[in-house]
N, C-alpha and C positions, 0 to 999 in steps of 0.2 A: 332499857330496850334500845337497841341501836336504831331501829326504824320504827318510829311511833305510829306511822300511818299504816293502818291495816285495811283500809277501804277508801274508795273515793268518796264515800258518804260520811265517814266519821274517822276520828283519830283516837288512839289510846295512848295517853301520855301522863307522866307524873303531874300532880297538881302544882300550879304555880300561883304566886300571890295575885297575878293578873286575873285568876279564876275566882277570886274571893266572892264577888257579887253573884256570879253565875252559879257557884256552888251553893251559896246561901239560898238563892231563888229556887234552885233545883230541889233542895231538901225541904224548904218551906212549902213548895207546891205539891210535894208528895208525902207530906207529914202523916196523913191518915193511913196511907198505904205502907209506909216504912216504920211506923211506930211499933208494930208488933215484933219485928225482927232486927231493926236498927235503932233502938231507942237511945243508945249511948251516942251514936253518931249524930242523931238529931239534937240531943242535949248539947253536944259540943259545937253546934252550929246555930244556936238560937238567935244570934245577932251577927251583923256584918263583921264586927271586931272579933267575935268568937270564931267565925269562919276563917278569918285571916290567921288567927292563932292556930287553928286546926291545920291549915295548910303548912304553916311554918313547922309545926310539930311533925307532920307527915314527911316533910322534906328532910328533917333531921333523922327520922326513923329510916329513910331510904339510905342516907349516908352511913348510918350505923348498921344497916342491913338487919334491922329488927322487924320491919314491916314495910311493905311496898303498897302504896295506895295510888291507883291510877284513875284518871278521869276519862270517861268515854264522852267525846265532844264532837259537835258538829257546829260549824260557823261560830266558834268561840262560845258555844252554849254547852254547859255541862248537862248531860242527859243520863249519866250513869256513873257508878263507881265500881271498881273491882279492887279488892283488897287481898293481897297475899300476906297472910298473918299466921300467928302461932308457929313461927319458924323454930324448928329444932335442928340446929346445925350438926349436932352429934349424930342424930338419926337421919339427917338430911330429909326432913319431912316439913310439910306446911299445909295450910288450909286456904282455900279460896272462898271468899264471900263476894256477892255481887248484888247490885240493885240497878233498876233502870226506871226512868220516868214513865209514868202510866201511859202517856201519849206515844211512846216509842216501843211498847211491848209488841211481841209477835213478829218482829222483822228479822229475827235471827242475829241481831247485832251482839247481844250478850253471848250467844254461843260462839260467834267468831272471836269475840274478845277473850272469852275463857280459854279457847284454844291457843290464842296468842300468849296469854299469861302463863298457861301450862308449858308452852314451848320455852318461854323465857326462864321459867323456874327450873326446868330440866337442863336446858342447854347453857344458859348464862350463869345460873346460880349453882348448878350441880346437884339439885335436889333429886332424891330417888323416888319419893312418893308424895302425892298430894291428896287432900280430902276436900269434899264438898259436903256440907251438912245442910239438909233441907227438911222442911215440914212435909209430911206425907200429903197434906192437903194442897200443897203448892205444885200442881201438876206441871205448870210451865217451867218451874225451876228444876224439877226432876227431868224434864225433856232436855233442858240445857245440859245438865250433868251427863245424861246418857249420850246425847249427840256429840258431846265433847270427849267421849271415850271413857268416861268414868263408869265404874261398875258398882252396883249396890252391894254393900258388904253386910250391914246389919242395922237393926233398929237400936238407937241409943235411948234408953228409957229416961224420961224426965230430964232431958239434956238442955232444954231452954225454957226459961220462964219469962214470957212477955209481961210488960207492965200490967198490973192489976189482974193477972190471970194465974191459973194453976200451971205447974210445969207441963211442958209438952214433950212427947216422944218425938225424936227426929230421926231422919234416915241418913245413914252414912254411905257416901259414894267415894270410891278411891280409884286412883290411877297410879300405876308404877311406871318409872322411866325404864323402858325396855331398850337397852343398847345392844 
């Protein structure tokens, strides 16, 4: 992203090793909230060293254009993640996943960040369509998708299995790049 600043309150930028401690703290302090839908990310950040390795891996993925992980930050504190993943360069498709610190929910920051990532994916990467997959029970995440211009497409049956739970149906929201 050419201009990482999207607000005077926060920045959206790729993770850097200087973010290691802040990333680890962010994930550890939101473990209960994120365990259901971000268990792999949590496992990959269980220690400070693991968080540093995670950041190095994410930096390499950006270079290879296989996945783009951005930190939502304020005052050098990581308070959210936005991940552009499951990139299919043949079909020019991808998926956006996001999470935010429980203390920063409801401020519209994730919506603004999703709009920025969507713009980046369409304009800079040339993707033609994006998906957001959310739980039907996560009304806030559904609002983020809708406010970001994504339209509900269908229910994906048994699409996600949280740790120690039965598979959940998930809602698919999509947005196309209209040129």
